[in-house]
N, C-alpha and C positions, 0 to 999 in steps of 0.2 A: 344813680347808678355809676360802678365803678368803670373808669374808662382807661385803667391799665389794661396792658395786654397780658392774658394769662398764657404759661406755657404752651397750651394746646394752640392758642390763636398764634401764637408765636411760629409755631411749628406750619400752622395751617396755611398762613399768609406769606412764609418762608421766601417765595421764588419773587414776590413783587416787592417783600421788604429790603430785598439786595438790590435792586434797580438803583440806579445814582441819583441822589437827591430825596429817595423815597425814606427809606429808614423807619424806626417806629413812629416817628413824628407824624408822618403823613398818614401812617397805617391806622394812629390813634385818632388822625380826624375824620378818618372815613366810619370809624367805630362811633363819633360822637353825632354823624350828621343824620338828618333825616331828609328821605326822599318819597315822592310820591309818583305813582306808575298809573297813568290814566290810559287805561284799557288792557286787558290781559289776553290777547290775540296773537295775530301774527308776531307784531313788533314786541309787545310788551312779555311776551315769551322769553326771548332771548335778551330783553334788557334786563327782567327782573332777576334770572337765573344768574348772570354775569355781575349785578349788582349784590347781589346776596352772597355769591362765590367770593367777590373783593372784599368781603367785610362793612359793607355799608351798615350801621348801626340799628337804623329803623327804615323801614320798607312798607309803604301805606299802597295796599292796591285796591284800584277802584274799578268796577265794571259788574255792571247790572245784568249781564247776559248768561245766557247756560250755554254750556259746549251742546254744538249739534253736528253732525258727522262730517259734514261739508266742510267744518273747521280743520281738521284733523291732516290734511294736507301740508298746514303752516304754523297751525298752533301748538309748537311741539312741546309746551309744559303737561298736555292733557294725553290722555290715553283713550282706547274704545271706552273701558270700564269707567271712563267719566263723564260718558254722555249723559245730558239732561242735568246736570249738577252745575251749580253757579263755577264761573271761571275762576272768580277774585278766590274763592272757598278753595278751591282745588290747588290753585296756585300755591297759597299761602300753607296747604299742607306741604306741598313737595318743597318749597323754599325751606320750610323749618326742618325737613329732613336734611336737606342738601347741608345747611348749614344753622345748627341748632346756637350758634353764639350771638346771633341777630334777633333782634325784634321783629316779626311780621304780622301786621294788621293789615284787618280787609273791611269795605263795606260793598255791600249790594245795591245802594243806592243812586239814584241816578242823580248826578249833579246839576244843579241850578244857582242862580245868582244868591238864594237864599241860604243854600246848605255848604257852598262850596268855602266859605271861611271856616266853618265848623270842621269839615273832613280834612282839607289839605294847609289849612292855614299853619305857619310857622315853620313849613318845610324849608330846606335850604336848596334844593332844586325840584323842579315839578317838570315829570317827562309826559309828552304827549304820544302816546302810542294808540291813536285815537284813528276809525276809519269815518269819522262823520266831520265835516266843516262846523257846523253850529256850536257843538262844544269844542272844538278847537279854538275858536274865537271866543268863547268864555273863558277859557284859561288865559288865552292870549290878554283879555283885559285886566284879568284879576293879576296877573303876575306882573303886569306894568304897574297896575295899582299899588302893589305890594312890594315891587323891584324884587322880586323873586324871579332867578334865570329859568327860562323853560327851554328845554330841548325839544325841538321838533322831528319828525319824522314822517313821511308818508309815501306810499309805493302803491304802482299798480303795473298791471302785467310782468313784463320783463326788469321794470326799473322802478327807481325810488328818489327821492332827497332827504337831506338834513341840514339843520342849521341851527344853532343856540340863540336864543333872545336874551339879549342883556338888557334891561329895561333901558331906554335913553343912551344907550352906548353905541347901540347898532340897532338894525330895522326889527320891528316887530312882524308878528303875522299879517297884520293889517295892512302894513307899509307893502309888503311882497306878494300876498295871496287876495288883495281885497276885491270882491264882486266874484268869485270861486263858487261854482254852484255845485251842489251834492251829485252823485253818481245814482243815478235809479236804480233798483233793484240788485246794487251790490256791482263789484268789480271784479275784473279776471285778473290773476295773479300767479304766478310761477310761486310754487310753496319757500322756495329757498330765497326770494327776492327780503321779504321783512326778515328774514334771518341776517341777511347782511346790513341792511339799514339798521336794524335794530341792534345789533351789535357794536355799530358806530354811535348809535344815541349812547349806549351805556358807556362806551369810552369818552365821551364828551361829557357825561355825568363824572366821571371819575378825574377828569382834568379839573372841571369845576370845583371839586371837591378837595382835591389835593393842591390846588394852585398850580402844577406841574404843565407846563405846554400852554399854547395858546387855544381856546376853544372858536369854533366857527361861528363868530358874531357879524363877522363882515361879508363872508362869503358862504355859499350855498354850495354842498358838495352835491352832484348828480350822478347816479349809478346807472348804466346802460348793461343790464344783465345779457343782454343778445348780443351786443358787441364785446362783453366785458370791459368796459373802460368805465374811468371816472372822470369828471370834471368839475372845476371850481366854476362858478359863476359869480361875479362881483352883486354884492346887493348894498342899497343904500338905504339910511331912514328917509322917511318922508318926514318932513319936519313941519308938515301941514297934516298930519296923520290923525285922524278921529280921536285915537287912541295914545297913541305915544308923542303927538307932536307938541312944538311948543306952544301953543295957543291958537 
């Protein structure tokens, strides 16, 4: 694959190439990158849109569900005409239209211990855009084992949180959320909330890929939409953690 930037790409990415310390070098880094977005719903919609727009070279979309009418208040990558279609397939089509310069692939298979390596192995960053903790913890174990950064985001009601797992440099999901339980029957959420958290997750990915700025690996950003406030919460690695601990 040619990792030089075409004239069309230079024009497309012109505004971010102009950013101090970005230039062509960082843009080519994005083009060389491979990112998996796990979940293409309320969080995954803005994450995948902005990563595609930024020029991430390969995006893998993973989601086994189909769009339902109740998704459309927040899952902005879908339209009413996309109901009953696979989320990952719809998203892949729309991202390719948004940016034909990148490679977008998708799978509608469920992730499990046996399939995860084949589906998302070799990624530079993996993004948690999920709504269930069992798959989140599966991703967490995989990323710690493979030393791959994992960007976490979660929402409920008016708020949400996000931070980045850098294996053995900061805490993993198990350190922070050990023992958390699933919410039965789905959870309430204001449609814009996953948009806000998802955009921040996309920003974390771009930081990781370009090496510009410090990702949120030792702090969790907590958003309260009701009060329109952001708060940093210090988080620490548990050295006795069953997933990322020292022994």
